[in-house]
C-alpha positions as CSV (number, residue, x, y, z in Angstrom):
1,M,-17.5,174.9,109.5
2,P,-15.5,171.9,110.5
3,D,-12.4,172.3,112.9
4,L,-9.5,171.6,110.4
5,E,-7.0,171.4,113.3
6,N,-8.6,168.3,114.6
7,F,-9.1,166.8,111.3
8,Q,-7.1,163.6,110.9
9,K,-5.0,163.4,107.8
10,V,-5.7,160.3,105.7
11,E,-2.6,158.3,105.2
12,R,-2.3,156.9,101.6
13,T,-1.6,153.2,101.3
14,T,-1.5,153.1,97.6
15,L,1.3,154.0,95.1
16,T,1.2,155.3,91.6
17,M,3.2,153.9,88.8
18,E,5.9,156.6,89.2
19,E,6.0,156.0,93.0
20,V,6.3,152.2,92.6
21,A,9.1,152.6,90.0
22,E,11.0,154.8,92.5
23,Y,10.2,152.5,95.4
24,L,11.5,149.4,93.5
25,G,14.4,151.2,92.1
26,I,13.4,150.3,88.5
27,S,12.2,152.4,85.5
28,Y,8.6,153.7,84.9
29,W,8.8,151.8,81.5
30,L,9.6,148.6,83.2
31,V,6.8,149.0,85.7
32,G,4.5,149.4,82.7
33,Q,5.8,146.2,81.1
34,L,5.2,144.2,84.4
35,V,1.8,145.5,84.7
36,R,1.0,144.6,81.0
37,K,2.2,141.1,81.6
38,N,0.3,140.9,85.0
39,E,3.7,140.1,86.7
40,L,3.3,143.0,89.3
41,P,0.2,143.0,91.5
42,H,-1.9,146.2,90.8
43,F,-5.5,147.5,90.3
44,R,-7.3,150.1,88.3
45,V,-9.3,152.9,89.5
46,G,-11.0,155.3,86.9
47,G,-8.3,154.5,84.4
48,R,-5.4,154.9,86.9
49,I,-3.2,152.1,87.7
50,L,-2.4,151.7,91.5
51,F,-0.5,149.6,93.7
52,R,-1.0,148.8,97.5
53,K,2.3,149.3,99.2
54,K,1.6,146.4,101.5
55,V,1.0,144.0,98.5
56,I,4.1,145.2,96.8
57,D,6.2,144.6,99.9
58,N,4.7,141.0,100.2
59,F,5.3,140.5,96.5
60,M,9.0,141.4,96.9
61,E,9.3,139.0,99.9
62,E,7.9,136.2,97.9
63,Q,10.2,137.0,95.0
64,E,13.2,136.8,97.3
65,K,12.0,133.5,98.7
66,I,11.8,132.1,95.3
67,A,15.1,133.4,94.2
68,F,16.7,132.0,97.5
69,D,15.1,128.6,97.0
70,K,16.4,128.4,93.4
71,L,19.8,129.4,94.4
72,Y,20.2,127.0,97.3
73,S,18.2,124.0,95.9
74,K,20.8,123.1,93.4
């Protein structure tokens, strides 16, 4: 029998639709709309839609840069 005390817990790097909605502070419905329009980076595994937290963070940074550039390029 394996020694469970020394077993390292696997750290999740993905978020579900519910989790990404909470993480971004938007509704579950809006996450679904963004996924359907391919406006939010995601992937599917066995019918589930998942998001890599790192990719979502990078996506938000890029969106901030775009918004900042639009604001100050006028």
